[in-house]
N, C-alpha and C positions, 0 to 999 in steps of 0.2 A: 412468560409469554410462550405460546405454543409455536411449533414450527410453521404452521399455516399462517398465523398472524405475523410471524417474523418475515415470511416471504412476502406477505401483503405489504408490510412496511418497507421492505427492500424494493418491491415493485413501485410503491409510491415515490420513493427516493429516485428511482430510475426515471419515472414519468416526469417528475419535477424538473429534471435536467434535460428533458426532451428526448430521451432515448427509448421511450416505450417500456414495456415489461421486460424484465430480465430474461436472458436466454435460458433455455430449458436446463442448462447445466446447473444453474443456481437452485433448481428444485430437486436435483438428485440427492441432496443432503438430507432429504426428508425421510429416508428409508428407516432410520432408527438411530439408537444412541451409541453406535460404534465409536471407539476411541481413535482419535486421529494423531496420537502422540508421535508415532513413527513419521508420519507425513510432516508434522511440525518440525521435528528434529532435522529431517532431510532438507526442508525449506530453509531453516535457520542456517544450516551448514552451507547451503547454496549461496545465500546472500552474504554471509560473512567471508566467503572465499571468492566472491563474484569477480570474474575477469571477462573481457570480451569473448574469449574462446569458450567459456562455460555456458554462454547463451545458447549454444547448439544443443544443450541438454535440457532446455526448458520444458520440452514435451514430456519428460520423465516426471515432472513435478506438477504440471498444470494440464487440465483437460483441454481438448482442442478448441472448445468455445468458452473458455474461462473469461470472466470479466475482471478487468483491472481498472480501478478508479483512484485517482489522487487529486490534489488541488488543481493540476494542470491537464490531466488526461482522463479520458473515459473511453476505454477500448474493449473490444471483444476479440479473442483469439490469441493463440500463442505467438504468431508472427508479429502481431501488433504490440504485444507485451514486450517481446524481444527488441523491437524498434525503439521503445521508450528507453531501454537500458543502453542500446547502441548509441542513441542520442546523448545520454548521460555521459558515456565514456568519451564521446567526441567533443563535448562542450564543458565538462567539469574537470578540474585538475584534482588528481589523487582521491577519487571517490572510494569510500569504504564504509560498510555497514557493520555495526556491532549490536547484536541482539542482547538486550538487557533484561527482558522479562518474557516469560512464556506462561500463558494461562490457557488450559485446554479443558473444554467441556463437551463431551460427545464428539460431534463432527465440526465443532466450531472452535476457534482459537483466537487469542489476541497476542500479538507480539509487540513488546515495547522495544524501541531501537534508537540508536544514535547514528546519524549519517554524517560521517566526517568527510570534509572536502576543503579545497583551497578556493577561496572566493576573493577576487581582487588582490591576490598575493598573500592573503591572510588565512590561516587555518580556522575553519568554522565547523561548528557542530549543529546539526538540526535534529531536534528530538521529535519523535512521533510514535504512533501506534498503528498496527495493521490488524484489521479484522479479517479473518480467514474462514472460509467454509470449504469443507472437503467432501468428495464423493466416497462411495463405499470402498473404492480401491486406494484411498488415501491421497488422491490428487486434488489440487486446488480447483474449485469451481468459481470462487469469488475471492478477490484480493482487494480490499478497500483500505487505502492509507489515509490516516488522519494526522495532519500537522498544521500548525498555524503559520501560513505563508507570510502574513503581515509581521509577526514577531520574529520568526525564525529566519526570514530571508529579506523581505523588503526593508526592514528597519536597519539592516546592515549595509545597504547599498548607499554609495556616497550622496547622491542628490535626493533620492526618495527617503532615505533614512531619517534625515532631519525633519522632514514633514511628518513621517510616521511617529517619531518620538514626540513631536509637538502635539499631534492629534491624540496620542495615548495619554499624555499629561492632561490635556484639556478634558478628556472624557472620563478620566479616572476619578473615583470618589475620594481618593486620598488627598 
């Protein structure tokens, strides 16, 4: 798929969630096939050592109008991205990311990760992947997290979990 068609697909995704076209930062990755390995390494280090104080450095890794999207958030700008992680530290016990996989192609990358946290007093791991797009300076213009909230989170909650497990058994072909 060409860069132009990738951006159209990303724009379609953004429009589908009611946000309109992606900010101009998402298009800065079109300039060519430069390697973003250094940016990926820096970002992986940032998340694996993430602490509330390190959020002050987020501007070193993300462009000012970067887009961040996950199952619960869709925001633009480094201040909004930092607020997501400030909220995480305020509401989740012992959060920690472990990057398990890195795939880099030109200015795009995928990171596989495990998010360790304590939920209802129990250690929990949520597995997911992040699609990243970088600008020519190696900073993130698009950060899109993919993880299954139903399986990885809701199914582990006391009341909702039973319903989710029943629904999964009911819909499974096994």
